DOTIFI-91985 format. One record per residue (C-alpha): x, y, z; residue number from 1; residue in one letter. Coordinates in nm, 3 decimals. Each point is the difference from the previous one (the first is absolute). Example, Ala and Ser with C-alpha at 12.3 -4.5 7.8 and 13.67 -1.06 7.14 Angstrom:
BEGIN
<u:1.230&v:-0.450&w:0.780&pos:1&code:A> $
<u:0.137&v:0.344&w:-0.066&pos:2&code:S> $
# end
This chain:
BEGIN
<u:0.000&v:0.000&w:0.000&pos:1&code:M> $
<u:0.134&v:0.351&w:-0.077&pos:2&code:P> $
<u:0.164&v:0.187&w:0.289&pos:3&code:E> $
<u:-0.112&v:0.357&w:0.067&pos:4&code:L> $
<u:0.268&v:0.227&w:0.143&pos:5&code:T> $
<u:-0.027&v:0.321&w:0.197&pos:6&code:A> $
<u:-0.138&v:0.244&w:-0.079&pos:7&code:P> $
<u:-0.300&v:-0.213&w:-0.096&pos:8&code:I> $
<u:-0.195&v:0.148&w:-0.291&pos:9&code:D> $
<u:-0.375&v:-0.070&w:-0.001&pos:10&code:F> $
<u:-0.072&v:0.193&w:-0.319&pos:11&code:S> $
<u:-0.138&v:-0.242&w:-0.257&pos:12&code:G> $
<u:-0.088&v:-0.251&w:0.271&pos:13&code:L> $
<u:-0.297&v:0.191&w:0.145&pos:14&code:I> $
<u:-0.293&v:0.073&w:-0.232&pos:15&code:R> $
<u:-0.295&v:0.230&w:0.053&pos:16&code:E> $
<u:-0.264&v:-0.156&w:0.223&pos:17&code:G> $
<u:0.223&v:-0.287&w:0.118&pos:18&code:D> $
<u:-0.060&v:-0.165&w:0.334&pos:19&code:L> $
<u:0.336&v:-0.035&w:0.170&pos:20&code:V> $
<u:0.002&v:-0.248&w:0.288&pos:21&code:V> $
<u:0.286&v:-0.005&w:0.248&pos:22&code:C> $
<u:0.086&v:-0.225&w:0.292&pos:23&code:G> $
<u:-0.155&v:0.102&w:0.331&pos:24&code:Q> $
<u:0.124&v:0.062&w:0.354&pos:25&code:A> $
<u:0.357&v:-0.124&w:0.052&pos:26&code:T> $
<u:-0.012&v:-0.164&w:-0.345&pos:27&code:A> $
<u:-0.007&v:0.339&w:-0.175&pos:28&code:E> $
<u:0.279&v:0.012&w:-0.264&pos:29&code:P> $
<u:0.121&v:0.337&w:0.121&pos:30&code:V> $
<u:0.274&v:0.047&w:-0.260&pos:31&code:T> $
<u:-0.265&v:-0.030&w:-0.272&pos:32&code:L> $
<u:-0.279&v:0.194&w:0.168&pos:33&code:T> $
<u:0.227&v:0.291&w:0.092&pos:34&code:E> $
<u:0.124&v:0.022&w:-0.360&pos:35&code:A> $
<u:-0.355&v:-0.017&w:-0.134&pos:36&code:L> $
<u:-0.126&v:0.276&w:0.228&pos:37&code:M> $
<u:0.300&v:0.218&w:-0.084&pos:38&code:A> $
<u:-0.088&v:-0.026&w:-0.371&pos:39&code:Q> $
<u:-0.379&v:-0.013&w:0.030&pos:40&code:A> $
<u:-0.065&v:0.363&w:-0.093&pos:41&code:A> $
<u:0.163&v:-0.060&w:-0.337&pos:42&code:G> $
<u:-0.191&v:-0.319&w:-0.075&pos:43&code:L> $
<u:-0.351&v:-0.046&w:-0.143&pos:44&code:P> $
<u:-0.280&v:-0.006&w:0.259&pos:45&code:P> $
<u:-0.019&v:-0.339&w:0.172&pos:46&code:F> $
<u:-0.154&v:-0.176&w:0.298&pos:47&code:R> $
<u:0.200&v:-0.143&w:0.289&pos:48&code:M> $
<u:-0.120&v:-0.289&w:0.219&pos:49&code:M> $
<u:0.154&v:-0.008&w:0.346&pos:50&code:V> $
<u:-0.066&v:-0.192&w:0.321&pos:51&code:G> $
<u:0.129&v:0.093&w:0.345&pos:52&code:P> $
<u:0.284&v:0.251&w:-0.043&pos:53&code:V> $
<u:0.289&v:0.002&w:0.247&pos:54&code:F> $
<u:0.242&v:0.202&w:-0.212&pos:55&code:S> $
<u:0.006&v:0.372&w:-0.082&pos:56&code:D> $
<u:-0.035&v:-0.061&w:-0.374&pos:57&code:T> $
<u:-0.351&v:0.128&w:-0.061&pos:58&code:F> $
<u:-0.040&v:0.358&w:0.116&pos:59&code:S> $
<u:-0.326&v:0.193&w:-0.001&pos:60&code:A> $
<u:0.145&v:0.254&w:-0.244&pos:61&code:D> $
<u:0.152&v:-0.243&w:-0.251&pos:62&code:C> $
<u:-0.086&v:0.027&w:-0.369&pos:63&code:A> $
<u:-0.367&v:0.097&w:-0.047&pos:64&code:P> $
<u:-0.029&v:-0.219&w:-0.311&pos:65&code:N> $
<u:0.022&v:-0.312&w:0.221&pos:66&code:V> $
<u:-0.320&v:-0.131&w:0.160&pos:67&code:S> $
<u:0.035&v:-0.244&w:0.290&pos:68&code:F> $
<u:-0.212&v:-0.299&w:0.098&pos:69&code:Q> $
<u:0.016&v:-0.241&w:0.292&pos:70&code:S> $
<u:-0.208&v:-0.250&w:0.195&pos:71&code:Y> $
<u:0.048&v:0.207&w:0.315&pos:72&code:G> $
<u:0.173&v:0.289&w:0.172&pos:73&code:V> $
<u:0.293&v:-0.145&w:0.193&pos:74&code:I> $
<u:0.330&v:0.159&w:0.101&pos:75&code:G> $
<u:0.118&v:0.290&w:-0.211&pos:76&code:N> $
<u:-0.282&v:-0.056&w:-0.247&pos:77&code:A> $
<u:-0.189&v:0.226&w:0.241&pos:78&code:R> $
<u:0.191&v:0.295&w:-0.146&pos:79&code:R> $
<u:-0.153&v:-0.070&w:-0.341&pos:80&code:L> $
<u:-0.344&v:-0.055&w:0.150&pos:81&code:A> $
<u:0.015&v:0.322&w:0.203&pos:82&code:K> $
<u:0.088&v:0.190&w:-0.317&pos:83&code:A> $
<u:-0.298&v:-0.156&w:-0.180&pos:84&code:G> $
<u:0.224&v:-0.193&w:-0.237&pos:85&code:R> $
<u:-0.077&v:-0.358&w:0.100&pos:86&code:L> $
<u:-0.301&v:-0.186&w:-0.137&pos:87&code:D> $
<u:-0.083&v:-0.282&w:0.241&pos:88&code:V> $
<u:-0.137&v:-0.328&w:-0.134&pos:89&code:I> $
<u:-0.221&v:-0.139&w:0.280&pos:90&code:P> $
<u:0.088&v:-0.365&w:-0.027&pos:91&code:S> $
<u:0.097&v:-0.288&w:0.221&pos:92&code:N> $
<u:0.372&v:-0.060&w:-0.046&pos:93&code:Y> $
<u:-0.059&v:-0.353&w:-0.127&pos:94&code:S> $
<u:-0.244&v:0.123&w:-0.265&pos:95&code:A> $
<u:0.229&v:0.285&w:-0.100&pos:96&code:F> $
<u:0.282&v:-0.246&w:-0.064&pos:97&code:C> $
<u:-0.230&v:-0.242&w:-0.183&pos:98&code:A> $
<u:-0.111&v:0.282&w:-0.229&pos:99&code:D> $
<u:0.348&v:0.013&w:-0.152&pos:100&code:F> $
<u:-0.015&v:-0.372&w:-0.075&pos:101&code:A> $
<u:-0.340&v:0.043&w:-0.171&pos:102&code:S> $
<u:0.119&v:0.317&w:-0.183&pos:103&code:R> $
<u:-0.269&v:0.212&w:0.164&pos:104&code:R> $
<u:0.304&v:0.208&w:0.090&pos:105&code:H> $
<u:0.228&v:0.011&w:-0.304&pos:106&code:K> $
<u:0.355&v:0.116&w:0.055&pos:107&code:A> $
<u:0.188&v:0.153&w:-0.292&pos:108&code:D> $
<u:0.335&v:0.052&w:0.172&pos:109&code:V> $
<u:0.120&v:-0.192&w:0.307&pos:110&code:V> $
<u:0.287&v:0.107&w:0.225&pos:111&code:L> $
<u:0.103&v:-0.278&w:0.237&pos:112&code:V> $
<u:0.278&v:-0.060&w:0.252&pos:113&code:Q> $
<u:0.155&v:-0.348&w:-0.015&pos:114&code:L> $
<u:0.263&v:-0.191&w:0.197&pos:115&code:A> $
<u:0.254&v:-0.222&w:-0.170&pos:116&code:I> $
<u:0.181&v:-0.308&w:0.127&pos:117&code:S> $
<u:0.210&v:-0.231&w:-0.217&pos:118&code:E> $
<u:-0.181&v:0.124&w:-0.307&pos:119&code:G> $
<u:-0.346&v:-0.051&w:0.149&pos:120&code:R> $
<u:-0.239&v:0.294&w:0.037&pos:121&code:L> $
<u:-0.250&v:0.053&w:0.281&pos:122&code:S> $
<u:-0.262&v:0.265&w:0.063&pos:123&code:A> $
<u:0.168&v:0.014&w:0.341&pos:124&code:S> $
<u:-0.201&v:0.219&w:0.238&pos:125&code:L> $
<u:-0.348&v:-0.025&w:-0.153&pos:126&code:S> $
<u:-0.188&v:-0.267&w:-0.195&pos:127&code:N> $
<u:-0.305&v:0.213&w:-0.068&pos:128&code:D> $
<u:-0.134&v:0.106&w:-0.341&pos:129&code:Y> $
<u:0.324&v:0.078&w:-0.180&pos:130&code:M> $
<u:0.046&v:-0.335&w:-0.173&pos:131&code:I> $
<u:-0.356&v:0.002&w:-0.133&pos:132&code:D> $
<u:0.037&v:0.365&w:-0.102&pos:133&code:A> $
<u:0.322&v:-0.083&w:-0.184&pos:134&code:A> $
<u:-0.157&v:-0.289&w:-0.195&pos:135&code:R> $
<u:-0.207&v:0.238&w:-0.209&pos:136&code:G> $
<u:0.220&v:0.311&w:0.002&pos:137&code:A> $
<u:0.156&v:0.154&w:-0.308&pos:138&code:R> $
<u:0.320&v:0.087&w:0.188&pos:139&code:V> $
<u:0.143&v:-0.165&w:0.312&pos:140&code:V> $
<u:0.304&v:0.159&w:0.162&pos:141&code:I> $
<u:0.168&v:-0.189&w:0.283&pos:142&code:A> $
<u:0.215&v:0.175&w:0.257&pos:143&code:E> $
<u:0.245&v:-0.269&w:0.113&pos:144&code:I> $
<u:0.090&v:0.079&w:0.358&pos:145&code:N> $
<u:0.302&v:-0.191&w:0.133&pos:146&code:P> $
<u:-0.104&v:0.093&w:0.355&pos:147&code:D> $
<u:-0.354&v:-0.137&w:-0.036&pos:148&code:A> $
<u:-0.049&v:-0.341&w:0.164&pos:149&code:P> $
<u:-0.067&v:-0.302&w:-0.218&pos:150&code:F> $
<u:-0.325&v:-0.147&w:0.130&pos:151&code:T> $
<u:-0.159&v:-0.335&w:-0.076&pos:152&code:F> $
<u:-0.355&v:-0.006&w:-0.130&pos:153&code:G> $
<u:0.057&v:0.326&w:-0.188&pos:154&code:A> $
<u:0.221&v:-0.132&w:-0.281&pos:155&code:E> $
<u:-0.045&v:0.196&w:-0.323&pos:156&code:W> $
<u:-0.168&v:-0.227&w:-0.258&pos:157&code:P> $
<u:0.206&v:-0.081&w:-0.306&pos:158&code:G> $
<u:-0.296&v:0.065&w:-0.231&pos:159&code:D> $
<u:-0.041&v:0.363&w:0.110&pos:160&code:V> $
<u:0.229&v:0.213&w:-0.216&pos:161&code:P> $
<u:0.226&v:0.273&w:0.134&pos:162&code:I> $
<u:0.077&v:0.251&w:-0.275&pos:163&code:H> $
<u:0.258&v:0.213&w:0.177&pos:164&code:F> $
<u:0.200&v:-0.021&w:0.320&pos:165&code:R> $
<u:0.184&v:0.254&w:0.211&pos:166&code:V> $
<u:0.223&v:-0.041&w:0.303&pos:167&code:T> $
<u:-0.137&v:0.159&w:0.316&pos:168&code:A> $
<u:0.193&v:0.294&w:0.137&pos:169&code:R> $
<u:-0.108&v:-0.048&w:0.361&pos:170&code:R> $
<u:-0.120&v:-0.274&w:0.237&pos:171&code:P> $
<u:-0.372&v:-0.079&w:0.026&pos:172&code:P> $
<u:-0.222&v:0.240&w:0.191&pos:173&code:A> $
<u:-0.039&v:-0.078&w:0.370&pos:174&code:E> $
<u:-0.275&v:0.056&w:0.254&pos:175&code:L> $
<u:0.111&v:-0.010&w:0.361&pos:176&code:A> $
<u:-0.245&v:-0.097&w:0.272&pos:177&code:S> $
<u:-0.145&v:0.305&w:0.178&pos:178&code:P> $
<u:0.075&v:0.037&w:0.373&pos:179&code:P> $
<u:-0.264&v:-0.150&w:0.226&pos:180&code:L> $
<u:-0.200&v:0.221&w:0.234&pos:181&code:D> $
<u:-0.212&v:-0.067&w:0.306&pos:182&code:E> $
<u:-0.329&v:-0.010&w:-0.192&pos:183&code:I> $
<u:0.127&v:-0.254&w:-0.251&pos:184&code:S> $
<u:0.138&v:-0.215&w:0.281&pos:185&code:R> $
<u:-0.337&v:0.007&w:0.179&pos:186&code:R> $
<u:-0.179&v:-0.095&w:-0.322&pos:187&code:I> $
<u:0.251&v:-0.281&w:-0.049&pos:188&code:A> $
<u:-0.063&v:-0.136&w:0.347&pos:189&code:A> $
<u:-0.373&v:-0.028&w:-0.070&pos:190&code:H> $
<u:0.047&v:-0.142&w:-0.349&pos:191&code:A> $
<u:0.255&v:-0.250&w:0.124&pos:192&code:G> $
<u:-0.262&v:-0.156&w:0.226&pos:193&code:S> $
<u:-0.183&v:-0.115&w:-0.315&pos:194&code:L> $
<u:0.303&v:-0.169&w:-0.155&pos:195&code:I> $
<u:0.057&v:-0.357&w:0.114&pos:196&code:A> $
<u:0.310&v:-0.212&w:-0.043&pos:197&code:D> $
<u:-0.006&v:-0.166&w:-0.342&pos:198&code:G> $
<u:-0.172&v:0.296&w:-0.167&pos:199&code:S> $
<u:0.099&v:0.111&w:-0.349&pos:200&code:T> $
<u:0.038&v:0.375&w:-0.031&pos:201&code:L> $
<u:-0.085&v:0.257&w:-0.265&pos:202&code:Q> $
<u:0.075&v:0.368&w:0.061&pos:203&code:F> $
<u:0.070&v:0.332&w:-0.164&pos:204&code:G> $
<u:0.245&v:0.288&w:0.027&pos:205&code:V> $
<u:0.010&v:0.235&w:0.294&pos:206&code:G> $
<u:0.052&v:0.056&w:0.370&pos:207&code:R> $
<u:-0.293&v:-0.210&w:0.122&pos:208&code:I> $
<u:0.079&v:-0.317&w:-0.200&pos:209&code:P> $
<u:0.364&v:0.033&w:0.108&pos:210&code:D> $
<u:-0.105&v:0.038&w:0.363&pos:211&code:A> $
<u:-0.220&v:-0.309&w:-0.022&pos:212&code:I> $
<u:0.277&v:-0.207&w:-0.158&pos:213&code:L> $
<u:0.256&v:0.117&w:0.257&pos:214&code:S> $
<u:-0.236&v:-0.107&w:0.279&pos:215&code:S> $
<u:-0.007&v:-0.360&w:-0.125&pos:216&code:L> $
<u:0.360&v:-0.106&w:0.066&pos:217&code:S> $
<u:-0.128&v:-0.233&w:0.275&pos:218&code:H> $
<u:-0.236&v:-0.182&w:-0.240&pos:219&code:A> $
<u:0.071&v:-0.339&w:-0.150&pos:220&code:R> $
<u:-0.038&v:-0.154&w:-0.344&pos:221&code:N> $
<u:-0.132&v:0.311&w:-0.167&pos:222&code:L> $
<u:-0.023&v:0.005&w:-0.378&pos:223&code:G> $
<u:0.016&v:0.279&w:-0.256&pos:224&code:I> $
<u:-0.222&v:0.024&w:-0.309&pos:225&code:H> $
<u:-0.028&v:0.369&w:-0.074&pos:226&code:S> $
<u:-0.020&v:0.266&w:-0.265&pos:227&code:G> $
<u:0.334&v:0.127&w:0.130&pos:228&code:L> $
<u:0.276&v:-0.073&w:0.246&pos:229&code:I> $
<u:0.222&v:0.249&w:0.181&pos:230&code:N> $
<u:0.296&v:0.008&w:0.237&pos:231&code:D> $
<u:-0.219&v:-0.103&w:0.294&pos:232&code:A> $
<u:-0.047&v:-0.341&w:-0.163&pos:233&code:V> $
<u:0.375&v:-0.059&w:0.013&pos:234&code:V> $
<u:-0.011&v:0.063&w:0.376&pos:235&code:D> $
<u:-0.279&v:-0.256&w:0.047&pos:236&code:L> $
<u:0.177&v:-0.262&w:-0.211&pos:237&code:I> $
<u:0.334&v:0.049&w:0.175&pos:238&code:E> $
<u:-0.167&v:-0.024&w:0.342&pos:239&code:R> $
<u:-0.169&v:-0.325&w:-0.096&pos:240&code:G> $
<u:-0.356&v:0.135&w:0.016&pos:241&code:A> $
<u:-0.058&v:-0.058&w:-0.373&pos:242&code:V> $
<u:0.054&v:-0.354&w:-0.121&pos:243&code:T> $
<u:-0.276&v:-0.030&w:-0.263&pos:244&code:N> $
<u:-0.055&v:-0.353&w:0.132&pos:245&code:A> $
<u:-0.377&v:0.008&w:0.050&pos:246&code:E> $
<u:-0.129&v:0.199&w:-0.295&pos:247&code:K> $
<u:-0.159&v:-0.292&w:-0.180&pos:248&code:G> $
<u:0.173&v:0.105&w:-0.324&pos:249&code:I> $
<u:0.361&v:0.094&w:-0.082&pos:250&code:D> $
<u:0.154&v:-0.157&w:0.313&pos:251&code:P> $
<u:0.318&v:0.176&w:0.105&pos:252&code:G> $
<u:-0.041&v:0.279&w:-0.255&pos:253&code:I> $
<u:-0.078&v:0.367&w:0.058&pos:254&code:T> $
<u:-0.228&v:0.110&w:-0.284&pos:255&code:V> $
<u:-0.039&v:0.359&w:-0.112&pos:256&code:T> $
<u:-0.088&v:0.211&w:-0.302&pos:257&code:N> $
<u:0.234&v:0.290&w:0.078&pos:258&code:Q> $
<u:0.316&v:0.061&w:0.202&pos:259&code:V> $
<u:-0.003&v:0.345&w:0.162&pos:260&code:I> $
<u:0.274&v:0.089&w:0.245&pos:261&code:G> $
<u:0.370&v:0.072&w:0.029&pos:262&code:T> $
<u:0.323&v:-0.161&w:-0.114&pos:263&code:Q> $
<u:-0.020&v:-0.232&w:0.300&pos:264&code:R> $
<u:-0.319&v:-0.152&w:-0.142&pos:265&code:L> $
<u:0.139&v:-0.005&w:-0.352&pos:266&code:Y> $
<u:0.307&v:-0.194&w:0.114&pos:267&code:R> $
<u:-0.226&v:-0.245&w:0.183&pos:268&code:F> $
<u:-0.220&v:-0.082&w:-0.299&pos:269&code:V> $
<u:0.285&v:-0.017&w:-0.254&pos:270&code:H> $
<u:0.027&v:-0.355&w:-0.138&pos:271&code:E> $
<u:-0.201&v:-0.118&w:0.303&pos:272&code:N> $
<u:-0.208&v:-0.302&w:-0.096&pos:273&code:K> $
<u:-0.203&v:0.035&w:0.321&pos:274&code:E> $
<u:-0.152&v:0.323&w:-0.140&pos:275&code:V> $
<u:-0.226&v:-0.001&w:-0.305&pos:276&code:A> $
<u:-0.109&v:0.320&w:-0.176&pos:277&code:V> $
<u:-0.311&v:-0.128&w:-0.171&pos:278&code:R> $
<u:-0.244&v:0.162&w:-0.246&pos:279&code:P> $
<u:-0.315&v:0.169&w:0.123&pos:280&code:T> $
<u:-0.220&v:-0.284&w:-0.121&pos:281&code:S> $
<u:0.178&v:-0.218&w:0.257&pos:282&code:Y> $
<u:0.045&v:0.245&w:0.289&pos:283&code:T> $
<u:-0.347&v:0.158&w:-0.019&pos:284&code:H> $
<u:-0.209&v:-0.272&w:-0.166&pos:285&code:G> $
<u:-0.308&v:-0.098&w:0.199&pos:286&code:Q> $
<u:0.030&v:-0.371&w:-0.073&pos:287&code:N> $
<u:0.359&v:0.007&w:0.122&pos:288&code:M> $
<u:-0.072&v:0.204&w:0.314&pos:289&code:L> $
<u:-0.282&v:-0.232&w:0.102&pos:290&code:A> $
<u:0.249&v:-0.289&w:0.013&pos:291&code:R> $
<u:0.223&v:0.171&w:0.258&pos:292&code:I> $
<u:-0.035&v:-0.097&w:0.364&pos:293&code:N> $
<u:-0.086&v:0.280&w:0.243&pos:294&code:R> $
<u:0.068&v:0.287&w:-0.239&pos:295&code:L> $
<u:0.002&v:0.325&w:0.196&pos:296&code:V> $
<u:-0.044&v:0.307&w:-0.222&pos:297&code:A> $
<u:0.125&v:0.321&w:0.163&pos:298&code:I> $
<u:-0.108&v:0.316&w:-0.181&pos:299&code:N> $
<u:-0.052&v:0.366&w:0.081&pos:300&code:S> $
<u:-0.265&v:0.263&w:-0.063&pos:301&code:A> $
<u:-0.067&v:0.371&w:-0.008&pos:302&code:L> $
<u:-0.347&v:-0.035&w:0.153&pos:303&code:Q> $
<u:-0.226&v:-0.271&w:0.135&pos:304&code:V> $
<u:-0.374&v:0.053&w:0.029&pos:305&code:G> $
<u:-0.216&v:-0.101&w:0.293&pos:306&code:L> $
<u:-0.135&v:-0.282&w:-0.217&pos:307&code:D> $
<u:0.353&v:-0.128&w:-0.071&pos:308&code:G> $
<u:0.036&v:0.138&w:-0.353&pos:309&code:S> $
<u:0.364&v:0.084&w:-0.076&pos:310&code:V> $
<u:0.133&v:0.296&w:-0.198&pos:311&code:N> $
<u:0.364&v:-0.024&w:-0.108&pos:312&code:S> $
<u:-0.018&v:0.233&w:-0.300&pos:313&code:E> $
<u:-0.124&v:0.356&w:0.051&pos:314&code:T> $
<u:-0.039&v:0.276&w:0.255&pos:315&code:L> $
<u:-0.206&v:0.312&w:-0.067&pos:316&code:N> $
<u:-0.044&v:-0.115&w:-0.357&pos:317&code:G> $
<u:0.375&v:-0.018&w:-0.067&pos:318&code:V> $
<u:0.170&v:-0.329&w:-0.090&pos:319&code:A> $
<u:0.283&v:-0.064&w:0.247&pos:320&code:I> $
<u:0.003&v:-0.381&w:0.021&pos:321&code:G> $
<u:-0.079&v:-0.311&w:-0.200&pos:322&code:A> $
<u:-0.220&v:-0.306&w:-0.021&pos:323&code:I> $
<u:0.315&v:-0.201&w:-0.057&pos:324&code:G> $
<u:-0.020&v:-0.360&w:0.111&pos:325&code:G> $
<u:-0.216&v:0.069&w:0.304&pos:326&code:Q> $
<u:-0.322&v:-0.157&w:-0.125&pos:327&code:L> $
<u:0.191&v:-0.286&w:-0.164&pos:328&code:D> $
<u:0.158&v:-0.096&w:0.330&pos:329&code:F> $
<u:-0.298&v:0.075&w:0.224&pos:330&code:V> $
<u:-0.212&v:-0.239&w:-0.202&pos:331&code:R> $
<u:0.285&v:-0.248&w:-0.023&pos:332&code:G> $
<u:0.048&v:0.002&w:0.378&pos:333&code:A> $
<u:-0.373&v:-0.043&w:0.055&pos:334&code:N> $
<u:0.011&v:-0.308&w:-0.225&pos:335&code:A> $
<u:0.315&v:-0.141&w:0.164&pos:336&code:S> $
<u:-0.043&v:-0.273&w:0.265&pos:337&code:P> $
<u:0.041&v:0.183&w:0.331&pos:338&code:G> $
<u:0.081&v:0.326&w:-0.179&pos:339&code:G> $
<u:-0.045&v:0.353&w:0.135&pos:340&code:R> $
<u:-0.039&v:0.332&w:-0.183&pos:341&code:A> $
<u:0.131&v:0.289&w:0.210&pos:342&code:I> $
<u:-0.041&v:0.369&w:-0.086&pos:343&code:I> $
<u:0.233&v:0.200&w:0.226&pos:344&code:A> $
<u:0.009&v:0.379&w:0.025&pos:345&code:L> $
<u:0.051&v:0.283&w:0.251&pos:346&code:P> $
<u:-0.326&v:0.120&w:0.151&pos:347&code:A> $
<u:0.075&v:0.362&w:-0.092&pos:348&code:T> $
<u:0.162&v:0.171&w:-0.297&pos:349&code:A> $
<u:0.297&v:0.234&w:0.033&pos:350&code:T> $
<u:-0.239&v:0.299&w:0.007&pos:351&code:D> $
<u:-0.187&v:-0.147&w:0.297&pos:352&code:G> $
<u:-0.313&v:-0.107&w:-0.188&pos:353&code:T> $
<u:-0.142&v:-0.345&w:0.060&pos:354&code:S> $
<u:0.080&v:-0.278&w:-0.243&pos:355&code:R> $
<u:-0.301&v:-0.185&w:0.134&pos:356&code:I> $
<u:-0.291&v:0.172&w:-0.172&pos:357&code:V> $
<u:-0.375&v:-0.038&w:-0.038&pos:358&code:A> $
<u:0.035&v:-0.060&w:-0.374&pos:359&code:D> $
<u:0.311&v:-0.034&w:-0.215&pos:360&code:V> $
<u:0.020&v:0.212&w:-0.312&pos:361&code:E> $
<u:0.132&v:-0.282&w:-0.220&pos:362&code:T> $
<u:-0.053&v:-0.371&w:0.055&pos:363&code:V> $
<u:0.316&v:-0.197&w:-0.074&pos:364&code:T> $
<u:-0.091&v:-0.315&w:0.191&pos:365&code:T> $
<u:-0.373&v:-0.058&w:0.054&pos:366&code:P> $
<u:-0.137&v:-0.062&w:0.346&pos:367&code:R> $
<u:-0.103&v:-0.352&w:-0.100&pos:368&code:A> $
<u:0.368&v:-0.098&w:-0.029&pos:369&code:D> $
<u:0.118&v:0.145&w:0.330&pos:370&code:I> $
<u:0.140&v:-0.215&w:0.278&pos:371&code:D> $
<u:0.191&v:0.204&w:0.263&pos:372&code:A> $
<u:0.086&v:0.370&w:0.031&pos:373&code:I> $
<u:0.291&v:0.100&w:0.225&pos:374&code:V> $
<u:0.101&v:0.340&w:0.140&pos:375&code:T> $
<u:0.222&v:0.093&w:0.291&pos:376&code:E> $
<u:-0.315&v:-0.020&w:0.216&pos:377&code:W> $
<u:-0.077&v:-0.364&w:-0.067&pos:378&code:G> $
<u:-0.154&v:-0.254&w:-0.237&pos:379&code:V> $
<u:-0.349&v:0.012&w:-0.150&pos:380&code:A> $
<u:-0.100&v:-0.353&w:-0.105&pos:381&code:E> $
<u:-0.266&v:0.065&w:-0.264&pos:382&code:L> $
<u:-0.049&v:-0.328&w:-0.184&pos:383&code:R> $
<u:-0.354&v:-0.123&w:0.057&pos:384&code:G> $
<u:-0.112&v:0.315&w:0.187&pos:385&code:C> $
<u:-0.312&v:0.200&w:-0.082&pos:386&code:G> $
<u:0.027&v:0.368&w:-0.084&pos:387&code:L> $
<u:-0.093&v:0.125&w:0.349&pos:388&code:A> $
<u:0.259&v:-0.220&w:0.168&pos:389&code:E> $
<u:0.259&v:0.090&w:-0.262&pos:390&code:R> $
<u:-0.050&v:0.369&w:0.073&pos:391&code:A> $
<u:0.038&v:-0.056&w:0.375&pos:392&code:R> $
<u:0.322&v:-0.194&w:-0.050&pos:393&code:R> $
<u:0.140&v:0.257&w:-0.241&pos:394&code:M> $
<u:-0.072&v:0.287&w:0.238&pos:395&code:I> $
<u:0.179&v:-0.193&w:0.275&pos:396&code:A> $
<u:0.327&v:0.005&w:-0.198&pos:397&code:I> $
<u:-0.031&v:0.365&w:-0.108&pos:398&code:A> $
<u:0.206&v:0.259&w:0.184&pos:399&code:A> $
<u:-0.177&v:0.086&w:0.329&pos:400&code:P> $
<u:-0.039&v:0.363&w:-0.099&pos:401&code:G> $
<u:-0.205&v:-0.097&w:-0.307&pos:402&code:H> $
<u:-0.223&v:-0.267&w:0.147&pos:403&code:R> $
<u:-0.278&v:0.231&w:0.120&pos:404&code:E> $
<u:-0.030&v:0.169&w:-0.340&pos:405&code:A> $
<u:-0.006&v:-0.337&w:-0.175&pos:406&code:L> $
<u:-0.270&v:-0.123&w:0.238&pos:407&code:S> $
<u:-0.204&v:0.311&w:-0.076&pos:408&code:A> $
<u:0.042&v:-0.059&w:-0.373&pos:409&code:Q> $
<u:-0.112&v:-0.357&w:0.048&pos:410&code:L> $
<u:-0.313&v:0.114&w:0.183&pos:411&code:R> $
<u:-0.066&v:0.244&w:-0.283&pos:412&code:G> $
<u:0.031&v:-0.276&w:-0.258&pos:413&code:L> $
<u:-0.234&v:-0.220&w:0.203&pos:414&code:A> $
<u:-0.252&v:0.281&w:0.024&pos:415&code:G> $
# end
């Protein structure tokens, strides 16, 4: 395949109206995306599909002839959303990925970061929608990153052409774990009471999932089958809490769709046959999740209603989150033998308003799918409860200063 050299020239490669799809999160091919954004003003108008953004590549004031799309607003993608430049596709993550395979989403140009080992190529840090996007793309440019870990399960298929390659000029993007605070530790203590030895864990990015994972070092025979893994997983494996022995599938193997962390995590997964970076159809598929023993899905929210409805997408009409894999895993955990679906969130927002509300403004996960809600004030077990009892339990885990107002709102709804 031809080698592109710096400075990379995108003229002639990008056509008017093209959909350019780039790797997401820590799998972003930063050498390519930075070059593309630097030249964008001189290129024909095109569309750019991004996922979570943890780099500084896409600024709010970048070329106005580029329109951005994503399945959510995560990380630095919030800069684009705040500037009104991000069109959000409200889709479950599994469906979003499947839409590339079915050509509902049709990529014209694909920019992907790959790892190389003994001539083999791997999608490395993410086995999401990039391979399916590349199958039907006119141009596929691979950024070969010698510092990216070679991961099993994410091998680049030999029948998917790569038209150009470039050598990365920097290591893969990293996302360090945020420092834990007292509220996240209190939430973790409550959530941990729902997680039994032998459970298989799914979790997302952020302070609360990290706090919950860090509280489980005493547990035994935990498994991992998740949309992502982070540095906290390495801690649990090294301490012997994660063995993957009782999952029911993939014994001894940590399964993930993405690898999001620091060089410590990247070194751990490199050429590690006890870690599999599998495609979304495997990590998020309902038939697969239902086969896992005691799957515990740990997800977050922006708001939870008194009826249990969960909003993880918008506040005050502005998109600041994502559907992501939440509903995939909530339903998967509900179908899993002995599974639990946990939604964990602080009871109040940073501005002091209650995150427990009478009615959510956007329903991400319907009330019919809800199992347990956790705040720093306790656990509301909602599965099987009627609406009146749900409201009472939700008010009990709201911040004390908001409980009276919520009770009054409940009386108003009843009236």
